[in-house]
Residue, then its C-alpha position, 0 to 999 in steps of 0.5 A: m257891352e264892350h266895343r271894338s274898332l272896325g275901321s272907323l266904326r265901333v261895334s259891340v263884341v257880340g253881333v247878331g247874325c240875321n240869316n234867321f230873319g225871313p226863313r225862320l222869323d217873321l217881323a214880330r219875332t225879328s223885332e223881338v230879337v233886334g229890340s233885345a239886342l239893342d237893349s243889351g248893348v249889341n249894335l252890330f247886325d250882319t245880314a246879306d242880300t241873299y238871306g231869306a231871298t232878300q227878306s232879311e234886309v227888309l225885316l231888319g230895316q223894319a225892325l230897327g225903325p226909329r232906332r236905326d242910328e243905334a245900329v251898325i248895319a253890315t250887309k253883303f253882295g255878290m252871291p247869286l240872287d238869280d241869273e242876273r244879280y250876282g258877282a263883283h262887277p262895278d255895275y252890279v256893285r252899284r245896283a246891289c248897293e241901291d237895292s240893299l239900301t231900298r230894302l233896308g230903308t236907310d240912306r247908308i250901309d255901315l259895312y258893305q261886304l263882298h260876300y264871295p270872291d269873283d275871279t272874273v273881275p279884277i279886285a281893283d275894279t270892285l274896290g273902285a266901285l266900292g270907293e265910289l259908294v263910300a265917296a257918295g256917302k252910301v257906304r261907310e266902310i267896306g269889307c269882305s268874306n270868304l277870302t284867302a290870305a293871298q286874296l286879302v294881300a292882293a286886295r290891299d295892294a290893289a286898293i287906291g282908295p278905300a280898302f277892306v277893313s274886315v274879313q268874315n270867314q268861318y272860325s270857332l272852337l271846332t273850325r280852326d282853319p284861320e289859324t293855319d291858312g294864314v288869314l289871321d296872320a294877314c289880318a294882323t299884318l294888314g290891320i284888318s278886323f276878323l269877323p267869325f261866322y258860325p262861331l257856335a258851329n251851327g249850335l254845337l257850341t251852345g251847350k245844348v248838344r251832348p254827344g250820344q243824346p238826341i239833337p234838341e227839336g227845333t234847332r238848326l241841327s235837327a233840321m239839317t239835311p243828311e249831306r250837311a249832317v255828315h259833317w256837323l254831326g259826324d264823329p270827328l266834330l262830336a269827339r272834339l265837342e265832348r272834350l270841350l264839354g269836359v273843359a267847360d265842366d272842369v272850369g265851371v264855365p258854360l260852353l257858350t261862354l267859352a265859345v264866344s270869349w275864346l274867339l274874343s281872345r284872338a287879337p284880330v277879332a272885332s265881334v262874334i256874330a251869332g244868330a238868334t231866334s229869340g230875345e232870350q238867345v240874344r241876351a245869352n249871347a251878349a252875356a257870354a262875352v267875358t275875359l277868360d283866364a289865360s289857363v282856360v284859353a290854353r286848355l281850349d287851344a289844346v283841344g284843337e292842337d290834339s285833334 
């Protein structure tokens, strides 16, 4: 498994998204996923205090157990847990970190990420609190999620101590916004790593979904609410999916491999974080990280350009 730099951290180019831990997976199945990931060379585990109403962190910590030092734990704060626990005020940043450390059963968080911008708090204040956590050895690196290019620049300008080393936004073959909204350019200019979430577009890019055929039972897509299905299963995305499947068939490479490896061909991308509900899925995701021929990358690029 190839590893790339994320600040001072070295992370596997495929990571595990832990939002299934708790809602869909109990401790036994979480342990299967975590163990299979580590055995496959995957070391990045991305969770958040809100995942599974805090249970994702608990289960991840328990599943890692004595293998904690093999893992890079990334978690997040800021999204509402209740009426009191939310936001990016320094007092809450400190509280949220202590709570996550307790749930994870660890003495440090490798990558601590602001989950969503808080316009009510100056970013300099948030960064100051995060810097205190770094100085105390409770956090190794800090990152963010769902920030715009302008917010990334403002955060770097405001940083006196530690600065964000990563940003986690939605990016996939079916969602190309970071290419046009300036975020990828900002990453390149500021030296910030990019971590795509929803890299498999809620399962559309696994190769298991075919336009015009029933959605496989037991998948996230099959359980999606009608409001979300309007987007994810609407004609525009399915039309692009059909073109991507055509490319996969033409070049003889599984769509899953194309989806993961195309993202890794983007310079700022440090790791592709994909959810998994079994050891088999983790191993498939890990095996999907390959180097694509430039001509294949160009064909995949064109699917987005002609949409």
